N, C-alpha and C positions, 0 to 999 in steps of 0.2 A: 302157517305162512305159505303163500303160493310161490312156487319156485320161479314162475315166469315174471315175478316182480323184482327178484334179486338183481338182475342186470341193470334195471332202471334205477334202483336205489343206489347201487354202487356208482353208476354214472353221475347221478345227482350229487352224491357226496364228493366225488372227485372234482366236479365242476365248482362246488361251493368252496372247496379247499383252494382251488386256483384263484377264485375271486378274492378270498381272504388274503392270500399271499400277495396278490396284485395291490389290494388296498394297503396292506402293510408296507410294501415297497414304496407306494406313493407317499405315505406318511413319512417314512424315513427320508425320502428324497426331499420333501418339503421342509422337514426340520433341518436337513443339511444345507439347503439353499438359504434358509433364514439365518442359520448360524454363520454361514460363510459371508453373507452380505451385510448383516446388521450387527454382528457381535465379534466375529473373529479378527477384525482389524486391530482390536485391542489385545489380542493374544497371539498374533502372528509372530514367528521368529523375528528377532530384531533386524536381521539383514533383509527381510522381506517388507518391512514397513518403510514409508518414505522419510520418516524422521523419528527421533527418540522422544518426542513429546508425548504427553498423555493423549493429545488430540492434534493431528497434523492438518494444517490448512489445505495442503495439496491433495488430501485424500478425496476420493470421489464422493460427491454429495454434500460436502461441507460448504462449498461455495457454488452450489449448483445454479443459483440465480445469477451469478456473476462470473462468467468464464474469464480465465486469466488472460492477460494481454501478453503476447509473445515477446515483444521488445520494448520494455519500458524506457530504455535508454538509447540514445543515438549511438551509432557505431559507424565505422568507415564504410561498412557495407549496407547500412540501413537506408532504404529508399522511401521517402515520404511521398504518398500519393498526392496528385493534384487536388483531389477532393478534400483530403485532410489539410493540405496547405491552405486552401481557400477558406476552410473553417477557421484555422488558426490565425490567418492574417486579419480576420474581422475582429479579433479580440481587442486590438488597439489600433485598428485602422491602418494596417501596414500598407505602404505605398509601393514597395518593391515587389517584383514578380518572382515566380518560382525559380527562374534561372539564377537570379541574384542570390536567392536563399541557398541554392545548391552550391554556388561558388563560395559562399561564406562558410558553409558547413565543411567543404573540402579544405578550406584554410585552417579550420579548427583542428582537423585531424592531421595536419602537418605539424602541429604543436602538441596536441594532447594524445593520450593513449588511444590506440585504434578501437578499443571497446572498453566498456565499463567492467570493473572487476566485481562480479557478483558471485558470492559463494553459493553453489548449487545445493539442493537438499541432500541429506545423507542419512542413512538409517542409524548411524552411530552417534548422532548429535541432534540437539534441538536448538535451532537458531531463534533466539529470542530478541524482540525489538521493544524499545521504548520510543513511542512517538510523542514528543513533548511540544504541546502547543504553548501559546503565550497568554492564555486567559488569566485575568485577575483572580479567578477562583483557585489559582495555585498558592496564593498567599496563605501561610499558616497550615499548609496541607501536610508538611513533614514527609513528602514523598521522595526526598532526595536519595536516601539509601536504596530504595526499591528501583528507582530510575537507573542509578549507577550499576546495579547488579545485572542489567541486561547486556547481552552480547553487542547489540547495535543500539546506539542512542541517537535518534534523529531530532535535531533542533532546527529552528527555522527563523529566517529574517534576522531581526535584531534581538532575538532571545539571548539572554545573558545568564551567567551563573554566579559571577562574583558578587558577594553580598546576599545571595539567595540560595546558598548551597543546601541548607536544610530542607528547603521546599522543592528545589528543582535539580539538585545533584551537581556534579562537577564534570562528568565525562561527556564528550561529544565525539561520535565517530563519523556522522554524516550531518553536514550543515546545509540546509536548503536555503537558497537565496536567489535574488535577481538583482540587477545593477543598483536599483534605487534602495535596496535593503541590505547591500553588501557590507560585510564586516571582515576584519582580518582573522585568520585562523592559524592554529599551530601546524606544525609540519606533519602531524599524523592524522589530521581530520580531513575527510573528503568534502570538497566543495561540490554540492549538487546544484547545478544551475537549472532553474525553472525559467525558460525564456518565453516571453510573451510577444516578442517582436524581433526582427532581424538585428536591430541595434543591440539587443541583449547578447546575441551571438558575437557581434563585433566587439562588444565590450570585453568579453572574456578573453579574446585574443589580445587586445591592446593592453588590458590591465596587467597582463603578465609580461609585456614587452615594452613598447614605446610609451605607454600611458594613454588613457582614453581622454578625449577632449570634447566629446559630444555633450548634448544637453537633453534634459527630460523635464518632467513635471516637478522634479525636486533634484537637489544636487547629487552627483554620482561620484564615487571614489574613482580617481584617475588610475591608481595602481592598487593592487591588493596583495597582501602577504598571505600566501597559501602554497601548498604543494601542487604544482600543475600536473604532476604525474598521478594525482589522486582525483582529478576533476572528472565529474560525471555529468552529462547533459541530458535532461529529460526529453524524451521523444515527444514532439508536438502531437503526434497521433495518440499518445497515451493521455494527454490532456483531453482530447476529444472523447476518447473512450470513457474516461471518468464522467464527463459531462453527459454523454448520451446514455450510457449503460447504468451507471451508479446513481445519477441524479435525474435520469429521465428527461434531460434537456431543460431542467429548471434553472433559471438565472442565465446570465450571459455566459459565464464560465465558472469553473470551480475555484474555490479559494486555495491558496498555497497550502494551508493546513490540511484541508480535506484531501488534496492530491497527495500530500505526504503520507497521510493515513492509508490511502489505498496502495501507495507504493510499498509501505511497510507490510501490507498483506501479501504483496508479491515477492518480497525478498526475504521474508521471515516465516518461521513455522508457528510462532506464538507471538502475539502482538499485545502490548500493554499501552494504553492511551491515557495521556495526562494533559491537563491544561486546555481542554476544549469546552466551548459553550460560553454563553453570556454570563455576566455577573448577576448579583441579586436584583439589580435594577433593570436587567434586560439589555445592558450595554456590553459591547464586545471590547472590553478594556484589556490592558496589558498589566502583568503583575509587577513590573518595575516602575510604573508611572502613576501619578495621580490624574485621574480622568478629568479633563476640563469641559469637554463637550458631553453633557449628560444625555444627549439624544443620539449619541454615536451608535449606528447600526452596522450593517455589513456591506454597504455599497452595492456593487453589481453582483455580489456573491449571494447565493440562496442559503444564508446561514441557518435558518430554521429547518430547511429541508435537509441540509447536511447533518445537522445535529440529530434529526429524526432517524436518518440512516444509521448514524453511529449508535444510537440507542437500540435500534433493531438488531444490529450486529452483536451488541453486548447481550441482548436478551437471548439470542441464538447461540451464545457462547462461542462466537467466532473471534472475539477479541475480549480483552479484559479492560473495562473502562473504569479508571480510578478517578472519581469525582473529587474536586477540591472543596474548599470551605464555602 
């Protein structure tokens, strides 16, 4: 062996070792990044995870196509933009201006709590929701016990439980309504007002005080039995957010049921959905009544589009969709 070759050989060997070490470190780094971003969420220490569920809705990436809305409820400090107000006022051809709206909201918070009571996410618990629609497909579903086992049970409009307990359960923590669909509540249930016009905001003030005497397209309860300290008023800007982001501006505005579903995704870590969709004939019937109009569809609401979004969310395991009979 020629001695003048030794230094070159040693240099090449040393260089190769450095390259191999560099490649090894790259591999280790890559594995670490993969583990951290795609797997470790399920193995993080409990106090580092956003909730105690198997899968938390607020974890990065789970709702990447639908950024969460910061203020789903009105509060004393919530300011609705003129742009959002003008979208909202077109829903039912509101005649009053923004100044009148603002004055009415100020009156609301002279009577109601300054802000809605929403439990924040916590690493030591899993906030579970049942969003219960009123579809006729709930008949004979036997979902009652599962619905009642959730932390939050959201019902809407004239949805009832008496006589239907086996299929729809008995508990209600949040009841979504507007004046034309108002029902009396017990003292522990939260009235969640979905207002579609300024009259709806005026109604909630007077229904708890002097009594409401206005008129609409159907009779309205003058007074309501409910706990005014538990009232929550949906932010009109949230309605627009659901319409623009979740429904891609399909239909005139979202249905009460679909907005309640998206609201559930905002205030819970795990969401179970019941009683959504048309019946076997394609009609959007209610489980407590016999349908007379066999051609009943969804009016101004994009029912088929909403149902399609619900199915996609279920396929992505972002919620649990419990279909009825």
